[in-house]
mmCIF file as Biopython writes it, N, C-alpha, C and O atoms, coordinates in Angstrom:
data_model
#
loop_
_atom_site.group_PDB
_atom_site.id
_atom_site.type_symbol
_atom_site.label_atom_id
_atom_site.label_alt_id
_atom_site.label_comp_id
_atom_site.label_asym_id
_atom_site.label_entity_id
_atom_site.label_seq_id
_atom_site.pdbx_PDB_ins_code
_atom_site.Cartn_x
_atom_site.Cartn_y
_atom_site.Cartn_z
_atom_site.occupancy
_atom_site.B_iso_or_equiv
_atom_site.auth_seq_id
_atom_site.auth_asym_id
_atom_site.pdbx_PDB_model_num
ATOM 1   N N  . MET A ? 1  ? 0.838   -1.187 0.000   1.0 0.0 1  A 1 
ATOM 2   C CA . MET A ? 1  ? 0.000   0.000  0.000   1.0 0.0 1  A 1 
ATOM 3   C C  . MET A ? 1  ? 0.878   1.242  0.000   1.0 0.0 1  A 1 
ATOM 4   O O  . MET A ? 1  ? 1.878   1.315  0.715   1.0 0.0 1  A 1 
ATOM 5   N N  . GLN A ? 2  ? 0.499   2.191  -0.790  1.0 0.0 2  A 1 
ATOM 6   C CA . GLN A ? 2  ? 1.264   3.429  -0.924  1.0 0.0 2  A 1 
ATOM 7   C C  . GLN A ? 2  ? 0.599   4.526  -0.101  1.0 0.0 2  A 1 
ATOM 8   O O  . GLN A ? 2  ? -0.624  4.670  -0.122  1.0 0.0 2  A 1 
ATOM 9   N N  . ASP A ? 3  ? 1.418   5.311  0.635   1.0 0.0 3  A 1 
ATOM 10  C CA . ASP A ? 3  ? 0.899   6.379  1.474   1.0 0.0 3  A 1 
ATOM 11  C C  . ASP A ? 3  ? 0.714   7.686  0.719   1.0 0.0 3  A 1 
ATOM 12  O O  . ASP A ? 3  ? 0.009   8.575  1.196   1.0 0.0 3  A 1 
ATOM 13  N N  . ASP A ? 4  ? 1.333   7.820  -0.446  1.0 0.0 4  A 1 
ATOM 14  C CA . ASP A ? 4  ? 1.200   9.042  -1.227  1.0 0.0 4  A 1 
ATOM 15  C C  . ASP A ? 4  ? -0.148  9.029  -1.951  1.0 0.0 4  A 1 
ATOM 16  O O  . ASP A ? 4  ? -0.548  8.014  -2.522  1.0 0.0 4  A 1 
ATOM 17  N N  . ASN A ? 5  ? -0.837  10.163 -1.920  1.0 0.0 5  A 1 
ATOM 18  C CA . ASN A ? 5  ? -2.135  10.269 -2.583  1.0 0.0 5  A 1 
ATOM 19  C C  . ASN A ? 5  ? -2.107  11.387 -3.611  1.0 0.0 5  A 1 
ATOM 20  O O  . ASN A ? 5  ? -1.334  12.339 -3.508  1.0 0.0 5  A 1 
ATOM 21  N N  . VAL A ? 6  ? -2.955  11.247 -4.584  1.0 0.0 6  A 1 
ATOM 22  C CA . VAL A ? 6  ? -3.175  12.295 -5.575  1.0 0.0 6  A 1 
ATOM 23  C C  . VAL A ? 6  ? -4.631  12.721 -5.430  1.0 0.0 6  A 1 
ATOM 24  O O  . VAL A ? 6  ? -5.528  11.885 -5.322  1.0 0.0 6  A 1 
ATOM 25  N N  . TYR A ? 7  ? -4.850  14.023 -5.427  1.0 0.0 7  A 1 
ATOM 26  C CA . TYR A ? 7  ? -6.196  14.555 -5.254  1.0 0.0 7  A 1 
ATOM 27  C C  . TYR A ? 7  ? -6.621  15.340 -6.480  1.0 0.0 7  A 1 
ATOM 28  O O  . TYR A ? 7  ? -5.789  15.868 -7.218  1.0 0.0 7  A 1 
ATOM 29  N N  . ARG A ? 8  ? -7.900  15.406 -6.681  1.0 0.0 8  A 1 
ATOM 30  C CA . ARG A ? 8  ? -8.458  16.225 -7.744  1.0 0.0 8  A 1 
ATOM 31  C C  . ARG A ? 8  ? -9.346  17.276 -7.088  1.0 0.0 8  A 1 
ATOM 32  O O  . ARG A ? 8  ? -10.000 17.006 -6.080  1.0 0.0 8  A 1 
ATOM 33  N N  . LEU A ? 9  ? -9.366  18.469 -7.663  1.0 0.0 9  A 1 
ATOM 34  C CA . LEU A ? 9  ? -10.201 19.550 -7.169  1.0 0.0 9  A 1 
ATOM 35  C C  . LEU A ? 9  ? -11.365 19.778 -8.113  1.0 0.0 9  A 1 
ATOM 36  O O  . LEU A ? 9  ? -11.228 19.693 -9.333  1.0 0.0 9  A 1 
ATOM 37  N N  . MET A ? 10 ? -12.506 20.067 -7.523  1.0 0.0 10 A 1 
ATOM 38  C CA . MET A ? 10 ? -13.674 20.418 -8.308  1.0 0.0 10 A 1 
ATOM 39  C C  . MET A ? 10 ? -14.362 21.585 -7.601  1.0 0.0 10 A 1 
ATOM 40  O O  . MET A ? 10 ? -14.417 21.630 -6.372  1.0 0.0 10 A 1 
ATOM 41  N N  . GLU A ? 11 ? -14.872 22.507 -8.371  1.0 0.0 11 A 1 
ATOM 42  C CA . GLU A ? 11 ? -15.583 23.637 -7.786  1.0 0.0 11 A 1 
ATOM 43  C C  . GLU A ? 11 ? -17.084 23.399 -7.929  1.0 0.0 11 A 1 
ATOM 44  O O  . GLU A ? 11 ? -17.582 23.089 -9.011  1.0 0.0 11 A 1 
ATOM 45  N N  . ILE A ? 12 ? -17.795 23.553 -6.804  1.0 0.0 12 A 1 
ATOM 46  C CA . ILE A ? 12 ? -19.242 23.369 -6.798  1.0 0.0 12 A 1 
ATOM 47  C C  . ILE A ? 12 ? -19.882 24.546 -6.064  1.0 0.0 12 A 1 
ATOM 48  O O  . ILE A ? 12 ? -19.210 25.272 -5.331  1.0 0.0 12 A 1 
ATOM 49  N N  . VAL A ? 13 ? -21.172 24.723 -6.267  1.0 0.0 13 A 1 
ATOM 50  C CA . VAL A ? 13 ? -21.901 25.796 -5.617  1.0 0.0 13 A 1 
ATOM 51  C C  . VAL A ? 13 ? -23.133 25.209 -4.944  1.0 0.0 13 A 1 
ATOM 52  O O  . VAL A ? 13 ? -23.911 24.487 -5.568  1.0 0.0 13 A 1 
ATOM 53  N N  . GLY A ? 14 ? -23.304 25.527 -3.652  1.0 0.0 14 A 1 
ATOM 54  C CA . GLY A ? 14 ? -24.485 25.098 -2.914  1.0 0.0 14 A 1 
ATOM 55  C C  . GLY A ? 14 ? -25.330 26.304 -2.571  1.0 0.0 14 A 1 
ATOM 56  O O  . GLY A ? 14 ? -24.818 27.413 -2.420  1.0 0.0 14 A 1 
ATOM 57  N N  . SER A ? 15 ? -26.629 26.081 -2.449  1.0 0.0 15 A 1 
ATOM 58  C CA . SER A ? 15 ? -27.506 27.188 -2.092  1.0 0.0 15 A 1 
ATOM 59  C C  . SER A ? 15 ? -28.529 26.746 -1.052  1.0 0.0 15 A 1 
ATOM 60  O O  . SER A ? 15 ? -28.833 25.561 -0.916  1.0 0.0 15 A 1 
ATOM 61  N N  . SER A ? 16 ? -29.049 27.728 -0.323  1.0 0.0 16 A 1 
ATOM 62  C CA . SER A ? 16 ? -30.031 27.453 0.713   1.0 0.0 16 A 1 
ATOM 63  C C  . SER A ? 16 ? -30.786 28.727 1.060   1.0 0.0 16 A 1 
ATOM 64  O O  . SER A ? 16 ? -30.233 29.825 0.987   1.0 0.0 16 A 1 
ATOM 65  N N  . THR A ? 17 ? -32.022 28.581 1.430   1.0 0.0 17 A 1 
ATOM 66  C CA . THR A ? 17 ? -32.787 29.715 1.945   1.0 0.0 17 A 1 
ATOM 67  C C  . THR A ? 17 ? -32.654 29.810 3.461   1.0 0.0 17 A 1 
ATOM 68  O O  . THR A ? 17 ? -33.146 30.760 4.069   1.0 0.0 17 A 1 
ATOM 69  N N  . THR A ? 18 ? -31.989 28.825 4.077   1.0 0.0 18 A 1 
ATOM 70  C CA . THR A ? 18 ? -31.878 28.746 5.528   1.0 0.0 18 A 1 
ATOM 71  C C  . THR A ? 18 ? -30.610 29.383 6.094   1.0 0.0 18 A 1 
ATOM 72  O O  . THR A ? 18 ? -30.678 30.250 6.965   1.0 0.0 18 A 1 
ATOM 73  N N  . SER A ? 19 ? -29.425 28.936 5.578   1.0 0.0 19 A 1 
ATOM 74  C CA . SER A ? 19 ? -28.165 29.418 6.154   1.0 0.0 19 A 1 
ATOM 75  C C  . SER A ? 19 ? -26.984 29.068 5.253   1.0 0.0 19 A 1 
ATOM 76  O O  . SER A ? 19 ? -27.102 28.277 4.317   1.0 0.0 19 A 1 
ATOM 77  N N  . ILE A ? 20 ? -25.849 29.680 5.565   1.0 0.0 20 A 1 
ATOM 78  C CA . ILE A ? 20 ? -24.607 29.362 4.860   1.0 0.0 20 A 1 
ATOM 79  C C  . ILE A ? 20 ? -24.209 27.917 5.137   1.0 0.0 20 A 1 
ATOM 80  O O  . ILE A ? 20 ? -23.808 27.190 4.228   1.0 0.0 20 A 1 
ATOM 81  N N  . GLU A ? 21 ? -24.321 27.506 6.400   1.0 0.0 21 A 1 
ATOM 82  C CA . GLU A ? 21 ? -23.968 26.126 6.752   1.0 0.0 21 A 1 
ATOM 83  C C  . GLU A ? 21 ? -24.841 25.124 5.998   1.0 0.0 21 A 1 
ATOM 84  O O  . GLU A ? 21 ? -24.346 24.095 5.537   1.0 0.0 21 A 1 
ATOM 85  N N  . ASP A ? 22 ? -26.112 25.413 5.873   1.0 0.0 22 A 1 
ATOM 86  C CA . ASP A ? 22 ? -27.002 24.530 5.136   1.0 0.0 22 A 1 
ATOM 87  C C  . ASP A ? 22 ? -26.631 24.479 3.650   1.0 0.0 22 A 1 
ATOM 88  O O  . ASP A ? 22 ? -26.733 23.426 3.021   1.0 0.0 22 A 1 
ATOM 89  N N  . ALA A ? 23 ? -26.205 25.603 3.097   1.0 0.0 23 A 1 
ATOM 90  C CA . ALA A ? 23 ? -25.761 25.634 1.704   1.0 0.0 23 A 1 
ATOM 91  C C  . ALA A ? 23 ? -24.535 24.737 1.517   1.0 0.0 23 A 1 
ATOM 92  O O  . ALA A ? 23 ? -24.428 24.032 0.514   1.0 0.0 23 A 1 
ATOM 93  N N  . ILE A ? 24 ? -23.611 24.764 2.483   1.0 0.0 24 A 1 
ATOM 94  C CA . ILE A ? 24 ? -22.427 23.903 2.436   1.0 0.0 24 A 1 
ATOM 95  C C  . ILE A ? 24 ? -22.839 22.437 2.526   1.0 0.0 24 A 1 
ATOM 96  O O  . ILE A ? 24 ? -22.388 21.615 1.728   1.0 0.0 24 A 1 
ATOM 97  N N  . GLN A ? 25 ? -23.690 22.110 3.489   1.0 0.0 25 A 1 
ATOM 98  C CA . GLN A ? 25 ? -24.132 20.716 3.670   1.0 0.0 25 A 1 
ATOM 99  C C  . GLN A ? 25 ? -24.859 20.204 2.428   1.0 0.0 25 A 1 
ATOM 100 O O  . GLN A ? 25 ? -24.670 19.057 2.022   1.0 0.0 25 A 1 
ATOM 101 N N  . THR A ? 26 ? -25.686 21.054 1.830   1.0 0.0 26 A 1 
ATOM 102 C CA . THR A ? 26 ? -26.399 20.676 0.619   1.0 0.0 26 A 1 
ATOM 103 C C  . THR A ? 26 ? -25.426 20.373 -0.513  1.0 0.0 26 A 1 
ATOM 104 O O  . THR A ? 26 ? -25.577 19.370 -1.211  1.0 0.0 26 A 1 
ATOM 105 N N  . ALA A ? 27 ? -24.428 21.235 -0.697  1.0 0.0 27 A 1 
ATOM 106 C CA . ALA A ? 27 ? -23.443 21.039 -1.768  1.0 0.0 27 A 1 
ATOM 107 C C  . ALA A ? 27 ? -22.642 19.757 -1.564  1.0 0.0 27 A 1 
ATOM 108 O O  . ALA A ? 27 ? -22.476 18.974 -2.499  1.0 0.0 27 A 1 
ATOM 109 N N  . ILE A ? 28 ? -22.149 19.541 -0.355  1.0 0.0 28 A 1 
ATOM 110 C CA . ILE A ? 28 ? -21.343 18.345 -0.074  1.0 0.0 28 A 1 
ATOM 111 C C  . ILE A ? 28 ? -22.196 17.083 -0.206  1.0 0.0 28 A 1 
ATOM 112 O O  . ILE A ? 28 ? -21.751 16.090 -0.783  1.0 0.0 28 A 1 
ATOM 113 N N  . GLY A ? 29 ? -23.407 17.119 0.322   1.0 0.0 29 A 1 
ATOM 114 C CA . GLY A ? 29 ? -24.291 15.956 0.240   1.0 0.0 29 A 1 
ATOM 115 C C  . GLY A ? 29 ? -24.602 15.575 -1.194  1.0 0.0 29 A 1 
ATOM 116 O O  . GLY A ? 29 ? -24.593 14.398 -1.551  1.0 0.0 29 A 1 
ATOM 117 N N  . ARG A ? 30 ? -24.873 16.564 -1.999  1.0 0.0 30 A 1 
ATOM 118 C CA . ARG A ? 30 ? -25.192 16.298 -3.407  1.0 0.0 30 A 1 
ATOM 119 C C  . ARG A ? 30 ? -23.966 15.805 -4.167  1.0 0.0 30 A 1 
ATOM 120 O O  . ARG A ? 30 ? -24.064 14.873 -4.965  1.0 0.0 30 A 1 
ATOM 121 N N  . ALA A ? 31 ? -22.801 16.432 -3.921  1.0 0.0 31 A 1 
ATOM 122 C CA . ALA A ? 31 ? -21.558 15.993 -4.581  1.0 0.0 31 A 1 
ATOM 123 C C  . ALA A ? 31 ? -21.217 14.562 -4.194  1.0 0.0 31 A 1 
ATOM 124 O O  . ALA A ? 31 ? -20.689 13.806 -5.009  1.0 0.0 31 A 1 
ATOM 125 N N  . ASN A ? 32 ? -21.514 14.191 -2.967  1.0 0.0 32 A 1 
ATOM 126 C CA . ASN A ? 32 ? -21.213 12.848 -2.479  1.0 0.0 32 A 1 
ATOM 127 C C  . ASN A ? 32 ? -22.022 11.776 -3.213  1.0 0.0 32 A 1 
ATOM 128 O O  . ASN A ? 32 ? -21.642 10.605 -3.215  1.0 0.0 32 A 1 
ATOM 129 N N  . GLU A ? 33 ? -23.126 12.169 -3.831  1.0 0.0 33 A 1 
ATOM 130 C CA . GLU A ? 33 ? -23.936 11.213 -4.597  1.0 0.0 33 A 1 
ATOM 131 C C  . GLU A ? 33 ? -23.248 10.788 -5.890  1.0 0.0 33 A 1 
ATOM 132 O O  . GLU A ? 33 ? -23.514 9.702  -6.405  1.0 0.0 33 A 1 
ATOM 133 N N  . SER A ? 34 ? -22.362 11.641 -6.421  1.0 0.0 34 A 1 
ATOM 134 C CA . SER A ? 34 ? -21.723 11.299 -7.702  1.0 0.0 34 A 1 
ATOM 135 C C  . SER A ? 34 ? -20.198 11.229 -7.636  1.0 0.0 34 A 1 
ATOM 136 O O  . SER A ? 34 ? -19.568 10.735 -8.571  1.0 0.0 34 A 1 
ATOM 137 N N  . LEU A ? 35 ? -19.600 11.709 -6.562  1.0 0.0 35 A 1 
ATOM 138 C CA . LEU A ? 35 ? -18.143 11.645 -6.394  1.0 0.0 35 A 1 
ATOM 139 C C  . LEU A ? 35 ? -17.806 10.692 -5.261  1.0 0.0 35 A 1 
ATOM 140 O O  . LEU A ? 35 ? -18.514 10.623 -4.256  1.0 0.0 35 A 1 
ATOM 141 N N  . ARG A ? 36 ? -16.721 9.964  -5.435  1.0 0.0 36 A 1 
ATOM 142 C CA . ARG A ? 36 ? -16.271 9.067  -4.367  1.0 0.0 36 A 1 
ATOM 143 C C  . ARG A ? 36 ? -15.032 9.650  -3.707  1.0 0.0 36 A 1 
ATOM 144 O O  . ARG A ? 36 ? -14.267 10.382 -4.334  1.0 0.0 36 A 1 
ATOM 145 N N  . HIS A ? 37 ? -14.846 9.328  -2.469  1.0 0.0 37 A 1 
ATOM 146 C CA . HIS A ? 37 ? -13.642 9.654  -1.702  1.0 0.0 37 A 1 
ATOM 147 C C  . HIS A ? 37 ? -13.436 11.166 -1.508  1.0 0.0 37 A 1 
ATOM 148 O O  . HIS A ? 37 ? -12.307 11.652 -1.588  1.0 0.0 37 A 1 
ATOM 149 N N  . ILE A ? 38 ? -14.511 11.899 -1.258  1.0 0.0 38 A 1 
ATOM 150 C CA . ILE A ? 38 ? -14.359 13.322 -0.925  1.0 0.0 38 A 1 
ATOM 151 C C  . ILE A ? 38 ? -13.632 13.406 0.401   1.0 0.0 38 A 1 
ATOM 152 O O  . ILE A ? 38 ? -14.014 12.740 1.363   1.0 0.0 38 A 1 
ATOM 153 N N  . ARG A ? 39 ? -12.581 14.223 0.462   1.0 0.0 39 A 1 
ATOM 154 C CA . ARG A ? 39 ? -11.748 14.305 1.663   1.0 0.0 39 A 1 
ATOM 155 C C  . ARG A ? 39 ? -11.797 15.665 2.351   1.0 0.0 39 A 1 
ATOM 156 O O  . ARG A ? 39 ? -11.616 15.743 3.566   1.0 0.0 39 A 1 
ATOM 157 N N  . TRP A ? 40 ? -12.037 16.733 1.601   1.0 0.0 40 A 1 
ATOM 158 C CA . TRP A ? 40 ? -12.030 18.063 2.219   1.0 0.0 40 A 1 
ATOM 159 C C  . TRP A ? 40 ? -12.739 19.061 1.322   1.0 0.0 40 A 1 
ATOM 160 O O  . TRP A ? 40 ? -13.009 18.796 0.150   1.0 0.0 40 A 1 
ATOM 161 N N  . PHE A ? 41 ? -13.035 20.226 1.908   1.0 0.0 41 A 1 
ATOM 162 C CA . PHE A ? 41 ? -13.609 21.317 1.130   1.0 0.0 41 A 1 
ATOM 163 C C  . PHE A ? 41 ? -13.054 22.642 1.626   1.0 0.0 41 A 1 
ATOM 164 O O  . PHE A ? 41 ? -12.572 22.753 2.754   1.0 0.0 41 A 1 
ATOM 165 N N  . GLN A ? 42 ? -13.133 23.632 0.771   1.0 0.0 42 A 1 
ATOM 166 C CA . GLN A ? 42 ? -12.689 24.989 1.091   1.0 0.0 42 A 1 
ATOM 167 C C  . GLN A ? 42 ? -13.751 25.952 0.578   1.0 0.0 42 A 1 
ATOM 168 O O  . GLN A ? 42 ? -14.142 25.887 -0.588  1.0 0.0 42 A 1 
ATOM 169 N N  . VAL A ? 43 ? -14.221 26.851 1.449   1.0 0.0 43 A 1 
ATOM 170 C CA . VAL A ? 43 ? -15.169 27.871 1.014   1.0 0.0 43 A 1 
ATOM 171 C C  . VAL A ? 43 ? -14.393 28.942 0.257   1.0 0.0 43 A 1 
ATOM 172 O O  . VAL A ? 43 ? -13.475 29.554 0.804   1.0 0.0 43 A 1 
ATOM 173 N N  . VAL A ? 44 ? -14.760 29.165 -0.989  1.0 0.0 44 A 1 
ATOM 174 C CA . VAL A ? 44 ? -14.070 30.114 -1.861  1.0 0.0 44 A 1 
ATOM 175 C C  . VAL A ? 44 ? -14.792 31.460 -1.882  1.0 0.0 44 A 1 
ATOM 176 O O  . VAL A ? 44 ? -14.164 32.519 -1.896  1.0 0.0 44 A 1 
ATOM 177 N N  . GLU A ? 45 ? -16.123 31.396 -1.884  1.0 0.0 45 A 1 
ATOM 178 C CA . GLU A ? 45 ? -16.905 32.620 -1.996  1.0 0.0 45 A 1 
ATOM 179 C C  . GLU A ? 45 ? -18.266 32.415 -1.339  1.0 0.0 45 A 1 
ATOM 180 O O  . GLU A ? 45 ? -18.850 31.334 -1.408  1.0 0.0 45 A 1 
ATOM 181 N N  . THR A ? 46 ? -18.754 33.470 -0.705  1.0 0.0 46 A 1 
ATOM 182 C CA . THR A ? 46 ? -20.089 33.448 -0.124  1.0 0.0 46 A 1 
ATOM 183 C C  . THR A ? 46 ? -20.871 34.626 -0.693  1.0 0.0 46 A 1 
ATOM 184 O O  . THR A ? 46 ? -20.397 35.762 -0.694  1.0 0.0 46 A 1 
ATOM 185 N N  . ARG A ? 47 ? -22.077 34.334 -1.174  1.0 0.0 47 A 1 
ATOM 186 C CA . ARG A ? 47 ? -22.939 35.370 -1.736  1.0 0.0 47 A 1 
ATOM 187 C C  . ARG A ? 47 ? -24.341 35.193 -1.166  1.0 0.0 47 A 1 
ATOM 188 O O  . ARG A ? 47 ? -24.654 34.193 -0.519  1.0 0.0 47 A 1 
ATOM 189 N N  . GLY A ? 48 ? -25.167 36.191 -1.426  1.0 0.0 48 A 1 
ATOM 190 C CA . GLY A ? 48 ? -26.555 36.079 -1.012  1.0 0.0 48 A 1 
ATOM 191 C C  . GLY A ? 48 ? -27.454 36.941 -1.861  1.0 0.0 48 A 1 
ATOM 192 O O  . GLY A ? 48 ? -27.005 37.813 -2.605  1.0 0.0 48 A 1 
ATOM 193 N N  . HIS A ? 49 ? -28.728 36.676 -1.730  1.0 0.0 49 A 1 
ATOM 194 C CA . HIS A ? 49 ? -29.758 37.422 -2.444  1.0 0.0 49 A 1 
ATOM 195 C C  . HIS A ? 49 ? -30.623 38.126 -1.401  1.0 0.0 49 A 1 
ATOM 196 O O  . HIS A ? 49 ? -31.039 37.512 -0.418  1.0 0.0 49 A 1 
ATOM 197 N N  . VAL A ? 50 ? -30.888 39.402 -1.614  1.0 0.0 50 A 1 
ATOM 198 C CA . VAL A ? 50 ? -31.668 40.198 -0.672  1.0 0.0 50 A 1 
ATOM 199 C C  . VAL A ? 50 ? -33.014 40.551 -1.292  1.0 0.0 50 A 1 
ATOM 200 O O  . VAL A ? 50 ? -33.092 40.996 -2.437  1.0 0.0 50 A 1 
ATOM 201 N N  . GLU A ? 51 ? -34.068 40.345 -0.515  1.0 0.0 51 A 1 
ATOM 202 C CA . GLU A ? 51 ? -35.417 40.750 -0.907  1.0 0.0 51 A 1 
ATOM 203 C C  . GLU A ? 51 ? -36.052 41.514 0.250   1.0 0.0 51 A 1 
ATOM 204 O O  . GLU A ? 51 ? -36.044 41.049 1.390   1.0 0.0 51 A 1 
ATOM 205 N N  . ASP A ? 52 ? -36.595 42.672 -0.048  1.0 0.0 52 A 1 
ATOM 206 C CA . ASP A ? 52 ? -37.270 43.490 0.962   1.0 0.0 52 A 1 
ATOM 207 C C  . ASP A ? 52 ? -36.402 43.734 2.194   1.0 0.0 52 A 1 
ATOM 208 O O  . ASP A ? 52 ? -36.894 43.722 3.322   1.0 0.0 52 A 1 
ATOM 209 N N  . GLY A ? 53 ? -35.111 43.955 1.970   1.0 0.0 53 A 1 
ATOM 210 C CA . GLY A ? 53 ? -34.194 44.278 3.062   1.0 0.0 53 A 1 
ATOM 211 C C  . GLY A ? 53 ? -33.788 43.110 3.936   1.0 0.0 53 A 1 
ATOM 212 O O  . GLY A ? 53 ? -33.194 43.312 4.996   1.0 0.0 53 A 1 
ATOM 213 N N  . ARG A ? 54 ? -34.094 41.887 3.515   1.0 0.0 54 A 1 
ATOM 214 C CA . ARG A ? 54 ? -33.728 40.692 4.296   1.0 0.0 54 A 1 
ATOM 215 C C  . ARG A ? 54 ? -33.020 39.683 3.392   1.0 0.0 54 A 1 
ATOM 216 O O  . ARG A ? 54 ? -33.252 39.640 2.184   1.0 0.0 54 A 1 
ATOM 217 N N  . VAL A ? 55 ? -32.157 38.878 4.001   1.0 0.0 55 A 1 
ATOM 218 C CA . VAL A ? 55 ? -31.478 37.824 3.248   1.0 0.0 55 A 1 
ATOM 219 C C  . VAL A ? 55 ? -32.514 36.767 2.876   1.0 0.0 55 A 1 
ATOM 220 O O  . VAL A ? 55 ? -33.184 36.203 3.741   1.0 0.0 55 A 1 
ATOM 221 N N  . ALA A ? 56 ? -32.631 36.513 1.593   1.0 0.0 56 A 1 
ATOM 222 C CA . ALA A ? 56 ? -33.608 35.541 1.107   1.0 0.0 56 A 1 
ATOM 223 C C  . ALA A ? 56 ? -32.961 34.240 0.659   1.0 0.0 56 A 1 
ATOM 224 O O  . ALA A ? 56 ? -33.613 33.197 0.615   1.0 0.0 56 A 1 
ATOM 225 N N  . HIS A ? 57 ? -31.667 34.304 0.326   1.0 0.0 57 A 1 
ATOM 226 C CA . HIS A ? 57 ? -31.013 33.136 -0.258  1.0 0.0 57 A 1 
ATOM 227 C C  . HIS A ? 57 ? -29.507 33.231 -0.025  1.0 0.0 57 A 1 
ATOM 228 O O  . HIS A ? 57 ? -28.915 34.293 -0.215  1.0 0.0 57 A 1 
ATOM 229 N N  . TYR A ? 58 ? -28.889 32.127 0.385   1.0 0.0 58 A 1 
ATOM 230 C CA . TYR A ? 58 ? -27.437 32.038 0.571   1.0 0.0 58 A 1 
ATOM 231 C C  . TYR A ? 58 ? -26.859 31.168 -0.547  1.0 0.0 58 A 1 
ATOM 232 O O  . TYR A ? 58 ? -27.461 30.170 -0.943  1.0 0.0 58 A 1 
ATOM 233 N N  . GLN A ? 59 ? -25.689 31.558 -1.047  1.0 0.0 59 A 1 
ATOM 234 C CA . GLN A ? 59 ? -25.014 30.773 -2.073  1.0 0.0 59 A 1 
ATOM 235 C C  . GLN A ? 59 ? -23.529 30.717 -1.722  1.0 0.0 59 A 1 
ATOM 236 O O  . GLN A ? 59 ? -22.896 31.745 -1.482  1.0 0.0 59 A 1 
ATOM 237 N N  . VAL A ? 60 ? -22.985 29.498 -1.696  1.0 0.0 60 A 1 
ATOM 238 C CA . VAL A ? 60 ? -21.593 29.288 -1.286  1.0 0.0 60 A 1 
ATOM 239 C C  . VAL A ? 60 ? -20.856 28.499 -2.363  1.0 0.0 60 A 1 
ATOM 240 O O  . VAL A ? 60 ? -21.299 27.425 -2.772  1.0 0.0 60 A 1 
ATOM 241 N N  . THR A ? 61 ? -19.722 29.040 -2.820  1.0 0.0 61 A 1 
ATOM 242 C CA . THR A ? 61 ? -18.864 28.335 -3.775  1.0 0.0 61 A 1 
ATOM 243 C C  . THR A ? 61 ? -17.801 27.589 -2.991  1.0 0.0 61 A 1 
ATOM 244 O O  . THR A ? 61 ? -17.132 28.161 -2.130  1.0 0.0 61 A 1 
ATOM 245 N N  . LEU A ? 62 ? -17.650 26.310 -3.295  1.0 0.0 62 A 1 
ATOM 246 C CA . LEU A ? 62 ? -16.692 25.448 -2.590  1.0 0.0 62 A 1 
ATOM 247 C C  . LEU A ? 62 ? -15.722 24.814 -3.572  1.0 0.0 62 A 1 
ATOM 248 O O  . LEU A ? 62 ? -16.082 24.511 -4.710  1.0 0.0 62 A 1 
ATOM 249 N N  . LYS A ? 63 ? -14.499 24.620 -3.126  1.0 0.0 63 A 1 
ATOM 250 C CA . LYS A ? 63 ? -13.577 23.712 -3.806  1.0 0.0 63 A 1 
ATOM 251 C C  . LYS A ? 63 ? -13.623 22.422 -3.005  1.0 0.0 63 A 1 
ATOM 252 O O  . LYS A ? 63 ? -13.470 22.429 -1.784  1.0 0.0 63 A 1 
ATOM 253 N N  . VAL A ? 64 ? -13.833 21.322 -3.702  1.0 0.0 64 A 1 
ATOM 254 C CA . VAL A ? 64 ? -13.928 20.011 -3.070  1.0 0.0 64 A 1 
ATOM 255 C C  . VAL A ? 64 ? -12.744 19.182 -3.530  1.0 0.0 64 A 1 
ATOM 256 O O  . VAL A ? 64 ? -12.462 19.104 -4.726  1.0 0.0 64 A 1 
ATOM 257 N N  . GLY A ? 65 ? -12.054 18.567 -2.589  1.0 0.0 65 A 1 
ATOM 258 C CA . GLY A ? 65 ? -10.920 17.708 -2.912  1.0 0.0 65 A 1 
ATOM 259 C C  . GLY A ? 65 ? -11.283 16.254 -2.689  1.0 0.0 65 A 1 
ATOM 260 O O  . GLY A ? 65 ? -11.844 15.894 -1.654  1.0 0.0 65 A 1 
ATOM 261 N N  . PHE A ? 66 ? -10.959 15.421 -3.666  1.0 0.0 66 A 1 
ATOM 262 C CA . PHE A ? 66 ? -11.214 14.000 -3.507  1.0 0.0 66 A 1 
ATOM 263 C C  . PHE A ? 66 ? -10.048 13.195 -4.051  1.0 0.0 66 A 1 
ATOM 264 O O  . PHE A ? 66 ? -9.326  13.645 -4.941  1.0 0.0 66 A 1 
ATOM 265 N N  . THR A ? 67 ? -9.873  12.005 -3.509  1.0 0.0 67 A 1 
ATOM 266 C CA . THR A ? 67 ? -8.762  11.133 -3.864  1.0 0.0 67 A 1 
ATOM 267 C C  . THR A ? 67 ? -8.984  10.540 -5.244  1.0 0.0 67 A 1 
ATOM 268 O O  . THR A ? 67 ? -10.076 10.067 -5.560  1.0 0.0 67 A 1 
ATOM 269 N N  . VAL A ? 68 ? -7.932  10.569 -6.069  1.0 0.0 68 A 1 
ATOM 270 C CA . VAL A ? 68 ? -7.957  9.932  -7.382  1.0 0.0 68 A 1 
ATOM 271 C C  . VAL A ? 68 ? -7.639  8.457  -7.177  1.0 0.0 68 A 1 
ATOM 272 O O  . VAL A ? 68 ? -6.649  8.104  -6.536  1.0 0.0 68 A 1 
ATOM 273 N N  . GLU A ? 69 ? -8.487  7.610  -7.726  1.0 0.0 69 A 1 
ATOM 274 C CA . GLU A ? 69 ? -8.282  6.160  -7.573  1.0 0.0 69 A 1 
ATOM 275 C C  . GLU A ? 69 ? -7.242  5.665  -8.558  1.0 0.0 69 A 1 
ATOM 276 O O  . GLU A ? 69 ? -6.985  6.291  -9.586  1.0 0.0 69 A 1 
ATOM 277 N N  . ASP A ? 70 ? -6.645  4.518  -8.222  1.0 0.0 70 A 1 
ATOM 278 C CA . ASP A ? 70 ? -5.688  3.860  -9.122  1.0 0.0 70 A 1 
ATOM 279 C C  . ASP A ? 70 ? -6.383  3.326  -10.341 1.0 0.0 70 A 1 
ATOM 280 O O  . ASP A ? 70 ? -5.740  2.740  -11.211 1.0 0.0 70 A 1 
#
């Protein structure tokens, strides 16, 4: 077994009407349905949509790192 790993990065965007954390969880959960071996994420950008002076929608851009298989 080799201890050295190679990772691939992918950028994804999650959204939520509830919170930034929920937007992150939604993005990771959905990515996990089609990607294997997700190991980490990095928040790259946070945005939102305002309606009537209140936050109506959160949007978070993530970089997701996952292990490349042999």
